[in-house]
N, C-alpha and C positions, 0 to 999 in steps of 0.2 A: 697372627700376632708376632710382632718383631721383638725379639729380646735384645736388650742392650749388651754390647760387648763387655766381657769381663775385664775389669781394670787390672787384674793380676796376670792377664795374658793366657790363662788356661782355665777352661770351665771345669766344674766339678765332674761333669760327665767325661770329659777328655782325660782328666786325672785318673778317674776310676777305671776307664777303659785301658789306658796304658799300663796302669799298675797291675790290673788283672791279666793283661796279655803277658807282661814280664813274669809275673808270678806263676802263670799257668803254662809257661814254656816247659816242655817235658822232653825227655829222651826216650826213644823207643829202641830197645836192643842195644848192642854194643856198636859204637861208632856211627850211629844214625841220629840225627837231630831234626826235629820238625817243629814248625811254628804251631801254636794252638789253633790258629785260624785256618791252617792248611795252605796258607798262601805260599809257603816255601818249605822245602825239605832238602836236606843234603846228607849224603852218606859220606862220612869222612874215611880217608884211607890210612893216613899216617899220624894224625893227631887225634886226641880224644874229642868226643862230641862236646864235652864240657868246655874244653879249650877253644873249640871252634865257635861255640855260642858266646864265649867271652870275647873272642876276636870280633864277632859281629857287633856286640854291644860296644866294644871299644871303638870300632869304626864309627858307629852312630854317635858316640860321645865326642870324638875328635872332630868330625864333620857333621854336625847335626842339621838335618833338613827334614822338617816334618812332612814335606810333600814327596820325598823320595821313599819308596817302599823298601821294606827289609830285603826283598829279593836282590835289589841292586847292591846292597851292602854285602850280601852273601857272595855275589859274583865278585865283588871287589876283594874279598879276603880269601876266596877259595884257592888262590895261588900259593898260599902259605901251607896248604895241606900236601906237602911233598916230603919225601924222605930226607932231603937235604935241610929243609927249613924246620922240620918237626922238633928236633932237640932244642933249638933256640926259642921256638914258639912255646913249647912246654915250660921251659925255664922262665920265660917272660911272663906267662900267665901265672906261674907259681909266685913270681915276685909281685904281680898285681894283687893276687889273693892275699899274700902276706901283708901288703900295704893296707888292704881293706880290713884284714883282721886286726891290724894295729889301730884301726879307727872304730872297731867294735862290730864290724859286719862279718858274716860267715865267709864271704868271698866277694870278689869284685862284682860278679854277676848278681849276687844277692844284695848288693848295696842299693837301697831303694830309691834314693834321690839322685837325679842327674848331677846336681851341684856337688854332692859328695864324691861321685865317681870322677868328676872333672878335677876335684882337688887331689884325688889319688893320682890321676894322670899327670897333673902338674908336678907332683912330687917325683915322678919318674921321667919327666920331660927330657932330661939329658942322657938317659940310658940308650944304649945301642938298640935295644928291643923297640922302645917307643919310636925312635927315629926311623927304624926300618919299616915299621907298620905305617906310620904317618906318611912317610915318603911314598910307599907303595900305593897308599890310598888315593893320592893325588891323581895318578893316572888310572888306577883300578876302578875308581868310582866315577870320575868325571869324563873318562873316555868312552863311556857306555852311551850309545846312540839313544837309548830309551830315556836317558836322563836329560839330554840336551833340550827338549821342548819345555821342560820344567823351568829352565833358566832363560828361555827365549833364544837359545842358540840354534840356528838353522843348519848348522853343519858347514862343511867346506864350501867355498864359493867359486873356486877356480873352474870347475866344470860347468858352472852356470854363468860365466862371464865376469866374475869378480863381484865385489861389494859396491863399487861406485854407483852403478845404475840400479842397485837392488835395495836401497834403503839401509846403508851401513850404520846409520845413526838412529834407527828406530827402536832401540832397546829402551823400554819404558821403566825398567826396574832399577836402573842406576840412579 
């Protein structure tokens, strides 16, 4: 039996699945964060596990792609887990949490609706922290070879003779 597509863009099952995944995210030990599905886990070195989880959610909210798994967002933000970047990240996450608390949520990570998190990000759009994270995500996320097939990008073409004879205009998603 074929079910009609939801006119709202997200089915009830998708909503419940995503909400439970977000709510069931947990921390194990100090400095270690894992996804409830076991799909990814990352041991932080210089920033707290909570701050790292906030960065992953922030990355997903800035560049939302349902078809890109969380692991790719983790890879994109793990470069901020350094001794040099840690103080700025911790301050930025504290500012995100303060903005979320000003809107009635316990923290940015616990803000339930994407629309509310995006509103928080828009309020911080001009901050150096937001610009640093957003700018780093452009290359951190989209330079991953595992993400390229999702967008129909076949990679560099120089080694294959260029695009002219290889269907340079065959992208069907534009």
